[in-house]
N, C-alpha and C positions, 0 to 999 in steps of 0.2 A: 567581617568576611572570614577571618580566621576561624571563628566559631563553626562554620559551615563543615570544617573538617570531621567533626563528630558524626556527621550524617552520611559519611562515606560507605557505610554498610547499607544505606538505603540504595545508593548508586549501585554497588555491587549486586545487591539482591535483584534488583531490576534488570541488570545487564545479563544475568543468568537466563533470563526469559526470551532473549533474542539469539538469533542464529545467522550465519553468514555474514556477520559483520565483526570486524576486528575488535577485540576485547579492549583495547586503549581507547579506541574511537568511540566505542558505547561509553566508556567511563567519562571521557570527555565531555560528550554529549549531556551525560547525566548531570554532571557538575555544572554545566551550563544551565540546565532545568533547576539545579539548586539556587544558583545566583538568581534567576527569574523569580522563583518563588519567594526569595528573601525580599526582592525588591517590591514584591507584590502583596506581601503578608501584612495584613492590617487587623484581621479578626483573630485575636489572641484567645478567644474562648475554644478556638480549633486548635488541636494539636499540631505543631508545625511540621513534623515528619509525615502526617496523614495528608497535610495540605501540599506539601512538596512533593510527595509521591506522584501526583498527577504531573506536575512539571517535568520531573525526572523521567518518568515513562513516556510522556508526550515528545521530549526531544529525542529519545532513543528511537521512538516509533518513526519519527519523520527521518532519521538517519537511515534506518532499516529499509524504508520505503525507497529511499534514493538508491540504495544497494540492491534492491530486489531484482532489478533487471540482470544482475550477475547470477543470481541463483535460479530464477525463473527463466523460462523461454515460453514461446508461443505453443510449442508441443505439449507442454505440461498443462497449460490453462485449457488448451483444446481437450486434452485427454480426461481432465476432471470433469469439464463440461459434458463431455460423452458419457462418462461412467454415471454422472448424476442423472442425465436424461434417461438412460437405459435402465438404471435401477428402477425408476419410476415405472417404465414400460414393462419390465420383467415382473416387477411386484403384482401387476394387474394380471400378467399372463399367468403366473405361478400360483397365483391366490395367496401368497405369502410374502413377506418382505425378502426381496432379493439379496443375497450375499455377494461379497466381492469375488468369491469363486464362481458364482452363477454369472456375474458379469464378466469375467475372465474367460470362461468357456464360451459364451456368447459372442463376445467381441474377438475372441482368439487372440487375447493379449496376455502375456505372463502375467500371472497373479501377483508375483513380487513387485513388478513395476507399477501396477495399479494401486498397490497397498503403500508403496513409497509416495506415489503422487498424491494420493487421497490423505495420507498423513501429513505431509508437507502442506498442502493447501489448507487443511483443517487447523493446523497449528497457526498458520498464517492469519486464517481468519479470524480465530480466536483473538489474536492480538488486534486485528482490525475492528473487531467488534467492542472490545474494550476501549480502544481509541474512540471509537464513535459515541461511546457512552459518556466520555468526558468532554465531547464537542457539543456545540449548539447547532441544531439544524441539520444534522448529517443522517440522512434516512436512506440514501440510495443504496441498490442492492450491492453486496461486497464484490462478487465476483464481476459484476459489470464494472464496477469502479476499478477493480485490478486490471481488467482488460483494456479499459480505457487509458489508464496510466501507462501500462505497457505499451500501447499503441503509440502513444505520444512520444515515450521514450525511444521508439524505434525509428522516429523520424531524425532526419540530419539536424545538426544545431539550430540552423537558421529557421527552419519549419517549425521545429519544436518551440522556439521562442515566440515565434508569431502566434501559434496556438494558444500558448500560455498567457501571453499578454492579451490576446483577444477575448479568451473565455474564462481564464482564471483571474485576471486583473480587470477584466471588463473595459478595456480601452477600445477606442474607435480606430479604423485602419489607419487613419491621418496619424493619431498619436502614436501608434506602433511604428508606423514609417519613421516619424521624427526621431524615436528612440533608437532604432536600428539603423538610421541613416540611408535609408532606401525610399524609392517612391511608394506612393500609396497604390499605385497600379500594381507593383510588384507585391506588396502586401496582399492585395486581393487575389492575384494568381497563386501565390504561395498558400493563402489560406484554403483555396478552392481545391487545389491538388491535395494538400494535407488531409482535409476532410474526407476526400475520396479514399486516400490511403488508409485512414483510420477506419472507415467503414468496412474496408476490404479486409483488414486485420482482425476485426472483432466479429465479422459475419462468418 
């Protein structure tokens, strides 16, 4: 395990690609990725650094997603979605690709605000796309996924746990009830209300 210290450069390189996460937390996540890579490394024909890079990036990405609700809020997501929609509309109206200045004037929103949101979201999506490329079976729309994750994060802890257990872990209501120490009826009520709140959040 001590040999892994020589790959600290890889951890630091990947950490520079993320934002709004404490440097030490990123490095800790990256070193966990190194350990996981070490434990799963069997094909010695592949350079270890290249193999480990995906694990390091993956652990940092998961950490950044958990911290994302600190950086992002519903307003940013809604604004980005609106900008994307109006860009398509204005491109047709103008007969050329609409610029952010065009969109700013049309929406009467400060250009610097639009530029900041677009830059933030596109940097984030770039990381999302890279993560999706190293995962199996991840093809859903990135913006929809972000909105869904943020909507779940906006729920109270109990509701968030119910939704995650039901739809991320694919547990039955009865199984969730046992895990959380509540009745199946209560799980059903929480699930229904939570789905309504999620739909309201992303609509």
